[in-house]
C-alpha positions as CSV (number, residue, x, y, z in Angstrom):
1,M,0.0,0.2,0.1
2,S,1.2,3.7,-0.8
3,L,0.0,6.9,0.5
4,Q,0.1,10.3,-1.0
5,V,-1.1,13.3,1.0
6,E,-2.7,16.4,-0.6
7,K,-3.3,19.5,1.7
8,L,-6.4,21.4,0.7
9,E,-8.1,24.7,1.9
10,N,-10.1,25.0,5.4
11,N,-8.0,22.5,7.3
12,M,-8.9,19.6,4.9
13,A,-6.8,17.0,3.3
14,K,-7.1,14.2,0.7
15,L,-5.4,10.9,1.3
16,I,-4.8,9.2,-1.9
17,I,-4.3,5.4,-1.3
18,E,-3.1,2.6,-3.5
19,T,-2.9,-0.9,-3.1
20,S,-1.2,-3.1,-5.6
21,A,-3.0,-5.2,-8.4
22,E,-2.2,-8.4,-6.5
23,E,-3.7,-7.3,-3.3
24,F,-6.9,-6.1,-5.7
25,D,-6.8,-9.6,-7.3
26,K,-6.9,-11.3,-3.7
27,A,-9.9,-9.2,-2.7
28,M,-11.7,-10.0,-6.0
29,D,-11.1,-13.7,-5.1
30,R,-12.6,-13.3,-1.7
31,A,-15.6,-11.4,-3.2
32,Y,-15.9,-14.5,-5.4
33,Q,-15.9,-16.9,-2.7
34,R,-18.4,-14.9,-0.8
35,S,-20.9,-14.7,-3.5
36,K,-20.5,-17.8,-5.6
37,N,-23.2,-20.0,-3.9
38,K,-25.7,-17.2,-4.9
39,I,-24.8,-16.9,-8.5
40,S,-26.7,-19.2,-11.0
41,I,-25.0,-20.1,-14.3
42,P,-26.8,-22.5,-16.8
43,G,-25.1,-25.9,-16.7
44,F,-23.5,-25.4,-13.6
45,R,-24.9,-26.2,-9.7
46,K,-24.8,-23.1,-7.7
47,G,-21.3,-22.6,-6.2
48,K,-19.4,-24.7,-8.9
49,A,-18.8,-22.2,-11.6
50,T,-15.4,-21.0,-11.5
51,R,-14.3,-17.4,-10.9
52,Q,-13.2,-17.2,-14.4
53,I,-16.3,-18.6,-15.9
54,V,-18.2,-16.1,-13.9
55,E,-16.0,-13.4,-15.0
56,K,-16.2,-14.3,-18.6
57,L,-20.1,-14.5,-18.5
58,Y,-20.9,-11.2,-16.4
59,G,-17.1,-9.5,-16.5
60,P,-14.9,-9.1,-13.6
61,Q,-16.8,-5.7,-12.6
62,I,-19.4,-8.1,-11.1
63,F,-16.8,-8.3,-8.2
64,Y,-15.7,-4.8,-7.9
65,E,-17.8,-3.3,-5.4
66,D,-17.5,-6.1,-2.9
67,A,-13.8,-6.3,-3.5
68,A,-13.6,-2.3,-3.1
69,N,-15.3,-3.0,0.2
70,L,-13.2,-5.5,1.3
71,L,-10.1,-3.6,0.7
72,I,-11.1,-0.3,1.8
73,P,-11.3,-0.5,5.5
74,D,-7.8,-2.0,5.9
75,A,-6.0,0.1,3.7
76,Y,-7.5,3.2,5.4
77,E,-6.5,1.9,8.6
78,K,-2.9,1.5,7.5
79,A,-3.0,5.1,5.9
80,L,-4.0,6.6,9.4
81,G,-1.1,4.7,11.0
82,E,1.4,6.2,8.2
83,C,-0.1,9.6,8.2
84,E,1.3,12.3,10.3
85,L,-1.7,14.5,10.4
86,E,-4.4,14.5,13.1
87,I,-7.7,13.6,11.6
88,V,-10.8,14.6,12.9
89,S,-13.6,13.5,11.0
90,Q,-15.2,10.5,9.0
91,P,-13.7,10.1,5.5
92,D,-15.3,11.0,2.4
93,I,-14.3,7.9,0.4
94,S,-13.9,8.1,-3.7
95,V,-12.8,5.2,-5.8
96,T,-10.7,6.6,-8.6
97,Q,-9.4,3.5,-10.1
98,I,-10.8,-0.1,-10.2
99,E,-9.8,-2.4,-13.2
100,K,-8.6,-6.0,-12.9
101,G,-5.0,-6.4,-13.3
102,K,-4.3,-2.8,-12.1
103,P,-3.5,-1.3,-8.8
104,F,-6.7,-0.2,-6.8
105,I,-6.7,3.5,-6.0
106,F,-9.1,5.3,-3.9
107,T,-9.2,8.7,-2.0
108,A,-10.2,9.8,1.3
109,E,-11.2,13.5,2.1
110,V,-11.0,14.3,5.5
111,A,-10.9,17.3,8.2
112,V,-7.7,17.6,10.0
113,K,-7.2,19.3,13.3
114,P,-7.2,23.1,12.8
115,P,-4.5,25.2,14.5
116,V,-5.5,27.8,17.2
117,T,-4.3,31.1,17.8
118,L,-4.6,31.8,21.6
119,G,-5.5,35.4,22.9
120,D,-5.5,36.2,26.6
121,Y,-6.3,32.9,28.6
122,K,-5.0,34.0,32.1
123,G,-6.4,36.8,34.2
124,I,-10.0,36.6,32.8
125,E,-12.6,38.5,34.5
126,V,-15.5,36.6,35.9
127,A,-18.4,37.4,37.9
128,K,-17.8,36.6,41.6
129,A,-20.5,34.0,42.9
130,D,-22.6,34.7,45.9
131,L,-21.9,31.9,48.3
132,E,-24.0,33.2,51.2
133,V,-26.3,30.4,52.7
134,T,-29.8,32.5,53.9
135,E,-32.0,31.0,56.5
136,E,-34.6,30.8,53.9
137,E,-32.6,27.9,52.1
138,I,-31.9,26.2,55.2
139,D,-35.8,26.3,56.1
140,A,-36.5,24.8,52.8
141,E,-34.1,21.9,53.2
142,V,-35.7,21.2,56.4
143,E,-39.2,21.2,55.0
144,K,-38.1,18.9,52.1
145,E,-36.7,16.3,54.8
146,R,-40.1,17.1,57.0
147,Q,-42.3,16.0,53.9
148,A,-40.2,13.1,53.1
149,Q,-40.9,12.0,56.8
150,S,-44.4,12.6,56.4
151,R,-47.2,9.9,57.0
152,I,-50.6,9.6,55.1
153,V,-53.5,9.0,57.9
154,P,-57.3,8.1,57.1
155,V,-59.5,10.9,58.3
156,E,-63.1,9.7,59.1
157,D,-64.7,12.5,61.3
158,R,-65.0,15.4,59.1
159,P,-65.8,16.2,55.3
160,V,-63.2,16.8,52.5
161,Q,-60.8,20.0,53.3
162,D,-58.3,21.6,50.7
163,G,-55.1,19.9,50.6
164,D,-56.9,16.3,51.6
165,I,-55.8,13.3,49.5
166,T,-59.1,11.5,48.5
167,T,-60.2,8.4,46.6
168,I,-63.3,9.1,44.4
169,D,-65.7,7.6,41.8
170,F,-67.1,9.7,39.2
171,D,-69.4,9.4,36.3
172,G,-69.8,12.3,33.7
173,S,-72.3,13.2,31.5
174,M,-73.2,16.3,29.1
175,D,-76.9,16.8,28.5
176,G,-77.6,13.5,30.3
177,V,-75.3,11.5,27.9
178,P,-72.1,9.8,29.2
179,F,-68.8,10.5,27.2
180,E,-65.8,8.7,26.7
181,G,-63.3,8.9,29.4
182,G,-66.0,10.3,31.6
183,K,-66.2,7.7,34.0
184,G,-63.8,6.6,36.9
185,T,-63.3,4.2,39.8
186,D,-61.3,4.6,43.0
187,Y,-59.4,7.4,41.4
188,P,-56.8,9.3,43.9
189,L,-57.3,12.9,43.9
190,T,-55.3,15.4,46.1
191,I,-57.9,18.6,46.6
192,G,-56.0,21.8,45.3
193,S,-53.6,20.0,42.9
194,H,-55.5,21.4,39.9
195,S,-55.1,18.1,38.2
196,F,-58.8,18.0,37.3
197,I,-60.3,20.5,34.8
198,D,-62.0,24.1,36.0
199,N,-62.9,24.1,39.6
200,F,-63.8,20.3,39.8
201,E,-61.6,20.0,43.3
202,E,-63.1,22.9,44.8
203,Q,-66.4,21.4,44.6
204,L,-65.5,18.5,46.7
205,I,-64.8,20.7,49.5
206,G,-67.3,20.0,52.3
207,A,-68.4,16.5,50.9
208,S,-68.5,13.6,53.4
209,I,-67.3,10.1,52.8
210,G,-70.1,8.2,50.9
211,E,-71.9,11.2,49.8
212,E,-72.6,11.8,46.0
213,K,-71.7,15.1,44.9
214,E,-73.0,16.7,41.7
215,V,-70.0,18.7,40.3
216,H,-70.4,21.4,37.3
217,V,-67.6,22.2,35.0
218,T,-66.7,23.5,31.6
219,F,-64.1,22.0,29.4
220,P,-61.4,24.6,28.2
221,E,-61.6,25.7,24.9
222,E,-58.2,24.1,24.0
223,Y,-59.2,20.6,25.6
224,H,-57.5,17.7,23.5
225,A,-60.7,15.8,23.1
226,K,-62.4,18.6,20.3
227,E,-65.9,17.0,21.2
228,L,-65.6,18.2,24.8
229,A,-63.9,21.5,24.2
230,G,-65.4,24.6,25.6
231,K,-68.6,22.3,26.8
232,P,-70.3,22.1,30.2
233,A,-70.3,18.9,31.8
234,L,-71.8,17.3,34.9
235,F,-70.0,15.1,37.2
236,K,-71.4,12.6,39.7
237,V,-68.7,12.3,42.4
238,T,-68.8,9.9,45.4
239,V,-65.8,10.5,47.9
240,K,-64.7,7.3,49.2
241,E,-61.8,7.9,51.3
242,I,-60.4,11.1,52.8
243,K,-56.7,11.0,54.0
244,V,-54.1,13.8,55.2
245,K,-50.5,14.3,55.2
246,E,-49.2,14.2,58.5
247,L,-46.0,16.0,58.9
248,P,-43.7,15.5,62.2
249,D,-42.9,18.7,64.3
250,V,-39.7,20.4,63.6
251,D,-37.7,20.0,67.0
252,D,-34.7,18.3,68.5
253,E,-36.5,14.8,68.3
254,F,-37.0,15.3,64.5
255,A,-33.4,16.2,64.2
256,Q,-32.4,13.1,66.0
257,E,-34.6,11.0,63.6
258,V,-33.3,12.4,60.3
259,S,-29.7,12.8,61.0
260,E,-26.8,12.2,63.3
261,F,-27.2,15.3,65.5
262,E,-28.8,15.5,68.9
263,T,-30.4,19.0,68.5
264,L,-31.9,21.0,65.7
265,K,-29.6,23.7,65.9
266,E,-26.7,21.3,65.1
267,Y,-28.9,19.9,62.5
268,R,-29.4,23.4,60.6
269,E,-25.8,24.0,61.1
270,D,-24.9,21.0,59.1
271,L,-27.6,21.9,56.5
272,K,-25.9,25.3,56.1
273,K,-22.5,23.6,55.5
274,Q,-24.0,21.2,52.9
275,I,-25.7,24.1,50.9
276,R,-22.5,26.1,51.1
277,E,-20.6,23.1,49.6
278,R,-23.1,22.5,47.2
279,K,-23.0,26.3,46.1
280,E,-19.0,26.2,46.0
281,K,-19.1,23.3,43.5
282,Q,-21.8,24.7,41.4
283,A,-20.1,28.1,41.3
284,R,-16.6,26.4,40.6
285,T,-18.4,25.0,37.7
286,E,-20.0,28.1,36.5
287,K,-16.7,29.6,36.8
288,E,-14.9,27.0,34.4
289,D,-17.6,27.8,32.1
290,A,-17.5,31.4,32.0
291,V,-13.7,31.5,31.5
292,I,-13.4,29.0,28.7
293,E,-16.5,31.1,26.9
294,K,-14.2,33.9,27.1
295,I,-11.1,32.2,25.7
296,I,-12.9,31.0,23.0
297,E,-13.9,34.7,22.2
298,N,-10.4,35.6,22.3
299,A,-8.8,32.8,20.3
300,S,-9.4,32.4,16.5
301,M,-9.4,29.0,14.6
302,D,-11.1,27.6,11.5
303,I,-13.0,24.6,12.2
304,P,-13.8,22.4,9.3
305,R,-17.5,21.5,8.5
306,P,-16.8,17.9,8.6
307,M,-15.4,18.0,12.1
308,I,-18.7,19.7,13.1
309,D,-20.4,17.0,11.5
310,T,-18.7,14.5,13.3
311,Q,-19.4,15.8,16.5
312,I,-23.1,16.2,15.5
313,R,-23.1,12.4,14.8
314,Q,-21.6,11.9,18.3
315,L,-24.0,14.1,20.4
316,N,-26.8,12.2,18.4
317,D,-25.5,8.7,19.5
318,E,-25.0,9.7,22.9
319,F,-28.7,11.2,23.2
320,A,-30.0,7.8,21.5
321,S,-28.2,6.0,24.1
322,R,-29.8,8.0,27.0
323,L,-33.1,7.3,25.3
324,Q,-32.4,3.5,25.2
325,Q,-31.5,3.6,28.9
326,Q,-35.0,5.2,29.5
327,G,-36.6,2.6,27.4
328,L,-37.3,4.6,24.3
329,T,-35.9,4.2,20.7
330,M,-34.9,7.3,18.7
331,E,-38.0,6.4,16.3
332,Q,-40.4,6.5,19.3
333,Y,-38.8,9.7,20.8
334,M,-39.5,11.4,17.2
335,Q,-43.1,10.2,16.9
336,F,-43.9,11.3,20.5
337,T,-42.5,14.7,20.1
338,G,-43.0,15.7,16.7
339,Q,-39.1,16.0,16.2
340,T,-37.3,15.1,12.8
341,A,-33.8,14.0,12.4
342,D,-32.6,17.2,10.8
343,K,-34.3,19.3,13.2
344,L,-32.4,17.6,15.8
345,K,-28.9,17.9,14.3
346,E,-29.8,21.5,13.9
347,Q,-30.4,22.0,17.5
348,L,-27.0,19.8,18.4
349,E,-24.9,21.9,16.1
350,P,-24.3,24.8,18.6
351,Q,-23.3,22.1,21.2
352,A,-21.2,20.4,18.9
353,L,-19.5,23.5,18.0
354,R,-19.0,24.7,21.7
355,R,-17.5,21.2,22.7
356,I,-15.4,21.5,19.7
357,Q,-14.0,25.0,20.4
358,S,-13.6,24.1,24.0
359,R,-11.3,21.1,23.5
360,L,-9.1,22.9,20.9
361,V,-8.7,26.1,23.2
362,L,-7.7,23.6,25.9
363,E,-5.3,21.5,24.1
364,A,-3.8,24.7,22.9
365,I,-3.1,26.0,26.3
366,A,-1.9,22.5,27.8
367,E,0.5,22.8,24.7
368,A,1.5,26.2,25.4
369,E,1.9,25.6,29.2
370,N,4.0,22.4,28.6
371,I,1.3,20.5,30.7
372,Q,2.9,17.0,31.0
373,V,0.9,13.9,32.4
374,S,3.2,11.4,34.3
375,D,2.7,7.7,34.4
376,E,2.1,8.1,37.9
377,K,-0.7,10.5,37.4
378,L,-1.9,8.2,34.7
379,D,-2.0,5.2,37.1
380,E,-4.1,7.5,39.6
381,E,-6.8,8.0,37.1
382,I,-7.0,4.2,36.3
383,K,-7.3,3.3,39.9
384,K,-10.3,5.7,40.1
385,M,-11.9,4.3,37.1
386,A,-11.1,0.8,38.4
387,E,-13.1,1.6,41.8
388,M,-16.2,2.9,39.5
389,Y,-16.2,-0.5,37.9
390,K,-15.2,-2.6,40.6
391,M,-12.2,-3.7,39.0
392,E,-8.5,-4.3,40.0
393,P,-6.4,-1.3,38.6
394,D,-3.9,-3.8,37.1
395,K,-6.4,-5.8,35.2
396,L,-8.2,-2.6,34.1
397,K,-4.5,-1.4,32.8
398,E,-3.9,-4.7,30.8
399,Y,-7.2,-4.2,29.0
400,M,-6.3,-0.6,27.7
401,G,-4.3,-0.4,24.4
402,E,-1.6,2.2,24.3
403,S,-3.6,4.6,22.4
404,E,-6.3,4.7,25.1
405,K,-3.7,5.4,27.5
406,E,-2.5,8.5,25.2
407,Q,-6.1,9.4,25.3
408,M,-6.4,9.5,28.9
409,K,-3.2,11.5,29.2
410,K,-4.6,13.9,26.7
411,D,-7.7,14.2,28.7
412,I,-6.0,14.8,32.1
413,A,-4.0,17.3,30.5
414,V,-7.0,19.2,29.4
415,Q,-8.4,19.1,32.9
416,E,-5.3,20.6,33.9
417,A,-5.8,23.3,31.8
418,V,-9.2,24.1,32.9
419,T,-7.7,24.3,36.4
420,L,-5.1,26.6,35.4
421,V,-7.0,29.2,33.6
422,A,-9.9,29.0,36.4
423,D,-7.4,29.5,38.9
424,A,-5.8,32.5,37.3
425,A,-9.2,34.0,36.7
426,V,-10.0,37.2,38.4
427,E,-13.4,37.5,40.4
428,V,-15.1,40.7,40.2
429,K,-18.4,41.8,41.6
């Protein structure tokens, strides 16, 4: 195999890859072996006609496409190993010579990693985060825990009140005629949740268990069932159960139940510390994002279109994988949301571009600052990864190839570049 590289405009390159006539003939033979049992020739049983007979009858081009598909992946992989360019897109393949007895030649047009001209990346000004923890924020955390510790208890000695959790039967009609979906049995309904139309829930206030109540409502004009939209209806509703959420008192005993502390004061102090830590972590992330955004603005780079398209495909694959974890296919998602593949790609493009720009400027900073990642630092990261996967670090390291280890080192260097520019940023009020 031989390789020629032709540099094009806009950080594109053309790889001209040639395999020998002998290699092409071997691929032709493999193509014949794969397809011979499917070829029908008068006077021969399937699979018994020789390659020479098949080519004489149909021409050697009958095997060209399959032979090319067999040759291209390996030849392209070898070309990547020989090529000194850093390729950042899928190849656009074109066959330029395919003929029996001659070398097989094809081209691969690819995007190459664009150079970055850095502007200022140290001393970037960012807004100072507010890390103060208010009493209201602590109260909200206490209330969240209080709600989690609540009990649902039945009530039998009074009628329905706002906020009650009821169980109802209902039967709806319009002008005395029942309508589809208007009937329900043992339906749970929290009064005041506004999960039913109009003022349905409010009209149940005061109803007792076992009492049938007439509830008059009007369906909204934009109701999904067009035959009901904007029309009045009558529901006959029977309240079968009334329950209330019983909340614990917020005192020292509550603190002992939900934490390791003896007093409410100690528990609140710990909550204050937790909220502060969360705010600091969030502030650090927002600071890093803001710094990188400004560094991108200060830098210049010419990103080739295929590089963006490749990143969009990666984001699309990641999104499809997340959907799959939720039990949805991409087709189902498209159907449910009315989304299209083209529209989704359009929405992913800004994120793809931002991801590329961030990586390029951070790699350029790592190079400018001569950030080197030692084997010891790599081992530390492998150890963390092994803990996540519940594996022995040495075993995980065995499974990793040299290219994967080098990629990990690049990722670590990029993260150290993030730390460097964030630490060097100036916080202003």
